[in-house]
N, C-alpha and C positions, 0 to 999 in steps of 0.2 A: 903474794905482792898483789897490787893492782897493774892492770895492763894500763890504766889510763895513758899513761906517758906513751906509749907506743901507740897507741889509738890516737890520741890528739896528735901525735905526730906525723902519724899516715895522711889522718885529714890533711894536714899543713900541706903536707909534700906535694900531695896530687888531689886537692878537694871534686874533681868531676870523678874520679876512679874511685872516692871513697863513696860518694853517692851512688854512684852506679851500681855499686855493690850493693850496696844497703836496700836499692830498687829492687832486687833478685826476691825480697820479703813480700812482694806484690804483683799480683798478677793483671797482665797489660792486656789490651784486645791489640793492641799496635804500641814496637818501640818506638823509643825518642829520635827522633833527627838530631839531636842536641841534647847533652845532659843540663847545661846552663848555658845562657845566650840572656843579650839583652835586646831589648824592645822600645824603640822613643826613651831610652835612659834607663827603664825599668827592668829590672830581674824576670828572669822565665827558667824554669826548671822542667826540664820533661819534655820540652817544644817539640809537636808533631806526635808524641804518646798520646793512646788512647785509651781511658780507663773506664770503671764504674764502680763507685767509692761503695754502694750501697751491696754490690756484688761480690768485695773485697771481705765486708762484713760480715755478709751472712751466707750467700749462697756458695760461695767455695769450703767455707766450712762443713755444709751440709752435704756437698758431693764428695769430701775427704773423710767422709764419715764421725764427722762432729754434730751429726743433726739430733740427736739424743741429747746430749749435753744441754745444760743450763746456761742460757745466754744471758738473759736478765732476770736480776730477781730484785721484786717490785717488794717495799717493807716499810709500812706505814705505820708507827705506832699512836700518829694523829687519828687516825679511821678506823686503829684496830683490825687492816686489811693486811695479807700475804698474796704474794702471786707469782708463780717460776714460769717463765715461758724459756721452752728449748730455743736450738739456734732455727731448726724445723721450724715451730710456729713461730718465730717471728717474721723469720722470712715469709709466711705464708701471711702474716695480719700487715707487714708491710708493701707486701705485695697487691694484698686485697684493696689499702689504702690510696697506696699509689695508681691505681684505677680509677676511684672515687674523684683524688686529683683530675686524674686525663677527661675524666666523663666530663666535670667541671671547666675544664679548657686550660688547664694549667699542664706547660710541657717544656722543654729542653729552654732554657733561657728566662724562663719565665719567673717572678720573684712570690713565695708565699710566707707571709708572716706567721709566727706560731707566739699563740700567746696562753701559753700554758704552766699547771704546775708541773709537780715533781710526779707525774705520775707516767704509766708505760705508755701511753699514748702519745705524751712529749716526742720520747725515741722513735715509737712507729713514723709519726710523720715525721721527723728530720730525713731519716733512712728513705723515707718514702720519698721525699722531694729527692734526693741523692738517687736513686733507683729510675727517676724519668729524665732526670737533667735539670731537674728546676732548682733554683737557689733559695734555700730557706734562710730566713731572718728571725731568730726565734727574740723575744722581749720578753722580759721579767714578767711572769704573770702576778697581775696587780696593779703593773707600773700604770701612774697617772695619764689620765686621757688627751692632756695637752702632749707629752712627752711620747705617748703613743703616735698620737695625730702627728708629728713633726719625721717620725720613721716612717710611719705610709705615705707621707710628701716625697719620701727622701727614695727610698727603695721602689712605691708605685708596684704593690701587688694586685697579681690576676684574681687569688683567694686568701684569705685570712682562716686561719683554724686558731678556737680557742675553746676552752674549759668553761662548765658556766660558772665556776666558781674555784675559789681557791682555798685551804683550811689551814691555819693558825690557830695556834695552842691556844684556845677561849675564845675563839670567834672564824665568823667565814665571812672571806671576802667575794663578794659577787664581781666578776668578771665583764659579764653581758652587758651591762650598766654604761662601764667603763669604755668599753668595746664600741658601742652604738654610739656614746657620746664622741671618742674619736672618731670615727667616721665621719661625724657631723661635723666638726673642725674640719677635718683634711680637707683640701681640694680635689685630691685625687678618690676614685670610691673604687673599691673592689668590687668585681664582679660577682663575687659568693662569700659567706663565711660561713664554716663545718664548727657548728657548734657540739661536744661534749658534753651532754647534759649529765651533773653529778645531783644525787640524789639530795646532797645538803641545802642545794638551792639551784631549785632550776630554771631557766632563763624561757622569756617572753622570745619567741622567734618573730621574724619580719618575713612574711610573705615575700615568695619571688628572690629574695637576696640568703636565706638563712637556711640551711639545711643539717638535720639531726645527723650527726656521725652514724650514731646506733643503727638507724634506718637505711644510710647510705652504703654503709659497711655492708648489715645483712642482706642487701639490694645484690651488692657486688658478688658475694659470697655464694648465693642463691643461684646466680647465674653464671657461676663459675668464672668471672673477672678477675684476672690477675694481670699484675702488669710486668711487663719484660724489662731488663735494667736495659738503659740507654745507653751506648756508647759515646763519652763524649771526649772534647780534647783536656790533656792534663792541665792545661791552664785555664782551663773553665770555672768559674767560680761555682764552689761548693754552696759555700755561704756568706752573709753579710751579719758583724756582730757589730752592733753599737755601741760607742765607748763616748762617755762623755767627753765634748770640747773644751776648751778655755773658753772659748766666744759662746758657748751656748748653743750652739749646733752642736748635735753629734755628729760623732765622724764613724762611717760607716767601713770599718775594717773589711776587708775582701779577705776571705779563703780562697784557693787553688784546690782543685781535685786530687793530682801525682803528688807534686810535694809534700803535700799533706801527708798524705798515704804513708810516703817514704820516710819522711821523718817519724811519726806518729807510732808505726808499726818499729822502728829502730828504738825508741826510748822504751817499749814496755821491757825488753830485756834486758839492754846494755845500765839504765836508769833505772828503771824501778826492780829489776830481777825476778819479775814475773815471769812465768811460766804458758804456755798455752794450756786450758783445761782447770789452771785454777781459779780462785774467786777474790777480785781487786777488786776493790771499793774507793771512790772519790765523793767524798760526802761533801758535797759541793749543788748547785743547784745548774740545772742545763741552760737557765737566762745569763750565766756568766760562761766565761772560754776554759775551765776548769771543766765544765758542764758537758761543753762541747768534745774538748781533747781529750777527756779522761774519766767520762761515764759512757758517754755512747761513742765515738770512733775510736779511740787507741785500743782499749780493751779487746769490743768485736773485732778490729782487726788482725788482731794478736790471737783470737780464738780461746780469752778468757773467759770468765763468768763476770758481769758487771752486778753492781746494785745501785737500784734507783729507790732514796730512802729519801721518803716524807714526814721530816721529824728533826728535833732540835737537838744539839748535845745535851742540855739540860733541859728538864721541865717535860719532858715525852718519855716517860714519867719523871725521870730523876737524872742525876750523872754519872748515870749507869746503865745508858741506853745504848752509847756507843761500842760498850764492850759487850750486852748482849747480842747485837748485831754482828759482830766478830766471830763471837760463840755458835751463834746461830748457823751460821753459813760461810764457816772453816773461812774467815777471810786470814789471807796471806799478807796483804800489805791495803794501808790505810791513809789515803792520803786526804790533807784537810788545810784548812786555815788555821793558824795560831790563835786566832779567836774564838775560837771553839773550845779549844785547850784550855785558854784563860777561865774561861765560864767554867770548865768541868773543875779546874784547880780551884774556883773561886768557893763552887759548890760542894768541894769535897776535897780539901786541902790533902787529908792523908793518904787517898786513893783507894777508900775503904770500900768500893763498889767493885775494884778491878779483880780482888781476888773472891765475887761470887760465881765468875764465868771462867769458863773453859778458855786460855787464850792461846795451847797449847801448838795452832798452826801458824799462829801471828807474827811474823817475822820482822817487818819495819812498819816504822810512821813517818810520812815525808810529809812536810810543813810549808805550805808558801798563800802567797796573798794579800799579807801582812811585814813585817818584819818581825823572824823571828826571836824575842830575847831570850839572851840567855839563861836566863831563871824559869822561865818556861818551858827552855828546850830540857836544861838539869831536873825538873819534876818529871818532865816525861820518862827520861831515860831510868830515873832512878823506880818509877813505882811500874813501869808497864816490862823493864828489862829487855828490851829492844832496842837496836838502833835508831836515831832518832833523827832523820835529816831533813835539814832545811834547804828550800832547792827556790829558784829565783828565776822568774819569769814575767811577762805580760800578755795581756792581750793580742798585742799586735804579733808576739813571736808565736803565740801558740802553743809553746814548748818552752823548756827551761835553756834557758842562758849560761847558768852555772847550776852545777849540782853534785852530790858525789854520788858517780854511778855506781851503782852496789852491783849491777852486773860484770861490770870490771874488776870488780875487787874492790872492797871501802878502803878509800884514804882517810887517814886522821882525822877525826872529827875536831874543827874549833869553833865553839862557843860563838855564836853571832857571824858566823859566816857560813851561805852558802857554798862554800868549799869553793870549786875552780870551773873557768868555760867549759863548756862542753863542744866536742867537734863540732864544726861550723861558726861559730863565734870566737871572731880575733878582738878581744874584749881590749879597750887600750881607757887610761884616765888619763883627762885631756883638762886644761885649763881655759879660759875666755879665750887666750890668741890659736887656738886649737893644737897646742903643745903639748906632748905626755908630761907631766906630771911625774918626779920622784916618787920608788915604792913607800907607801905611809902615809902620804900624801890625800886629803882628799882633792877631789874633783870632778867632773863630770862624768860619769860611766858612758860610753859610746860602744860601737863595733864596727870596728872596717868594715868596711862593703866587699864582695856583696852579703847581703844576708842569707843565710842557708835555707833549705828548702822548708817550705812548712809555714815559714814565716809571711808577713802579709806584703805582697806584690805592690799595691797600692789603696787607695781608697774608692768609694762606691761611685765610680762614674765622676774623680774628683782629683787628677792625679798632678794638677798643681797645689793643690792642698795638701797631699802626701807629701810632695816635696818640701812645701814649706814646714809643716809639721814635726820631720822626722830629720829630714837631710840636709836642708839649708844651712843650719846652726853650726853644725862642723863638716865642710865640704870631704867626702870620701868617705863620711861615718855616717852610722844611723844614730840619732840621739835617743838618749831610755829616758831623756829626765829625772834620771834619778842619780844622785849623788851619795861616792863611798870613796873605799881605796882598795888598795890589792898591797898584799903583805910581800915581804920578801919570797915566799914560799908559791905566789902566785895564786893566793886564797884572796877572794872579793869579798870585801863587807859592805853590804849596801846600808848606808846610814840615813837617807831621807829621801825625799823626793826634792829635784833641786830648788824647789819653791820653798823648801823648808829648812835649808841650810841659814841660818840666821847669821846678822854682822854684830857685833856686838862691840862697839869701840874699835871699831877695825878689825877685827876678831872672829874669821868665817867658825862657826860654830856646830856641831851636828846635834839637831832635836833627838835625832835616834839614840845618839851616846847619852845623853841625858836621859831618856826611859829608859837606860840599860840598865843604868843606874837607880833609879826610883824603882824598878821593877825587882830590883836584887832584897830589897826592904822585906823582910819577912811577913809583913801586914799587909803589903799591897798587890793585890789580885792584876790590876791593868794600871796602865797611866797613858796619858800623853804630855808632851810638851810643846807650847807652840812662842813662836817671838813677838814680843808686843812692841808696837812703837812707843818709843821713849826718844824725848828733845833731847838727851845727853848724850847719851851712847848708841843711839840708832834704834838700836831693839836691844830688848830685855829677855830673858826666858822666864817662862812661868810653867810652873807643872800642875796638872790635874790628876787626881789618884783615885781609884776606887779600891775600897779595902774591902779584904776576905770575909766571907760570911763567917760568923762568930766570933770576929774582931770588939772587945770590947772596951779597948783602951780611949781615952779621949781624942779625937781628931787630929785637936791643936797639939798634941802632943808628938803625934805620929808626924805630923805635917815638920814643925822644926826639927827631927830627926831627918827626913827626907832632904831638907835642906842643906842640914850637916852634911850627909852622906854625898851630895852632888858636889857639895864645895871641896869635901875630901879626894874625891877621886879626879875630879876634872880640874879645879882650882878654882881659886878667886876671880878668872879671868871670864868665868862662866858668867860672873854676876848672879849668880843665882838666890833669888830670895823669898821665893812664892814658890808654895804649895798649896792647893786646893782640894778639898776631898767634894767627891762626888758622888750619887749615887750609881751613874751612868755614862757613859762617852757614845756619842753623838756619832753614828755608824752608818754606811751604806749596807745595804741587805748582803752583801757578800764578806761585811767584817773588817771592810775597811774603815779606819777614825778618819773623820771629816775635819782636820785639823784647818785646813784651808778657811773652812765656814768659823771654827774656833775664833782665827785669829781676826776673821774682821768683824765678828762679833767686839770682840775686845778693843778691837780699834776703831769702832765707832761706823765704822762702813757699811754701806747698803750688802746686801744679802739677799738671795732668796736660797730658800732650801732646798737642795739638791735630791733631782727628781728619785735619786736611788737611795735615798736615808728610808732607814727602817722605822724611827717614828720622829716626825717633827718635833713633838710635846720637847723634846730631851734640849732643844737650841734654848728654849724658854728656862729649863734649868742650868743651864749652861750659863745665861744673861743674867737671870739672878744670884750667880754664884758670882759672877764676876759685879755685879753691882753691889753685893756683901764684903767683896773684899777693897771695895772705892777703885776699880777698875773703870768701871763705866758708871754713869750719872744715873743717878737712880729716877 
């Protein structure tokens, strides 16, 4: 029997007592004056407490006898390199690099922008900032110069930390020219740049501003320089993570130190059911929130071994790379995006690679980031033979709004649902008048305030925009901007972004529901549905499908079957008449399908390629497909 309902009930009856008990999992320099309070109408958790996140991730484990345990495993099939750092070694490297940052003038409250690929130095730099109370802002390595410049101007960093390059399958991306261009474009100029030279593309250095990572670290090491942990307020920012704003200006999501540690430490056992000493792997990137929460902070707070993987689910070298990593390192739990599994399923529909590896320690697969369609979930369950858990959260929340809490006892899985709300989240489905809708009816998924520890307290230096973006639409609630419904058992179903709910002749329909049907076709690897403007019905849906490798049937035949399937499962009300086969779908680097951009192309609206897009050429391919279908004028 799951303890979930008892635990959720305990939180509801005494929220502050619940989080106060969870806070016992963290080492504090000073206890709090209040567990929860409000300042200028904004939430504050553990106000008055003092702590240090880097100490809780590293030093305390060394002091408690975990110094020789692996803390971080770097596995890079792209460069054919691997490296393991124990807790003692990682603490020392972090303390040394923190001293380098101090020597360059960075200290408590100063911002440091990191522009790094998936290498150990990225985690070292993040933890070094936390150690000295500096606020890090990680920008995905290789991000366009103009986008990096907007983040430089907003965060106003004292120091930039970058690698000379990143490596993708078949290509090397030089970061330093992009960094130099971004600094040239920005009105704010950082005092210093620390550059880690990678041999695949060494960077030209600018005298007086640029510093070689290896030289500075070695000098600090030789001189015995080690930075001590700086005690900060629990409510002080740990990091800023920029998320795309609807106005084009990025929003700087702030994460505090104290509440963030309490929430993440709680999740490792209660949601992921992972124990200290075990190997946990989040196959994401440090540029995204998953990388912050579950590559770097949560596993180390919990005393786990975390994996930093520089590779892809397919092509480095094949569709078996995930199973190789799990087998070699004894991974007990993997967290990745559904899009990664759709890619694996497309390349290896029979799952033939799985049997080649020892997966005996592997217990659970967690998926988040994109909606996990039931077909992909079922495939993963069948091939892996372990629970496959969809869970749902956002950059803004930093951890799960809804999940199946494995550590409290697994609840029945319902394909298509990330299961139930976690303690801290009072989830309601609202209509446009801020009234709750009946069970089973689609509405705006919202969270009754206050948000729990670990969620954003505000946006960087912009409380007004924070309130407007998240609080004003539904007073008393946090607006998730996701649409969906809750069933009679309290299970949530996330059907689409609110913008992706389409209105067909007065009927509000979920594109996610149609995608679910398309994904169930045996020849379809992945799909997307968008609403296209229609003079008669307002909007009509159009489907895009990518076929599995090895499918040799005529695409037109499969497209007809897809249309028939949607009309059969959802009904004529969907007015679903068009499916187009494409080679690939446009996505962000984190795997989110760019449905909004596809819709703008179809409707003939002006658009610009999102900064986070993986390959802008795909937008040209989509445009051509829409022209061929007669939707966009040639």
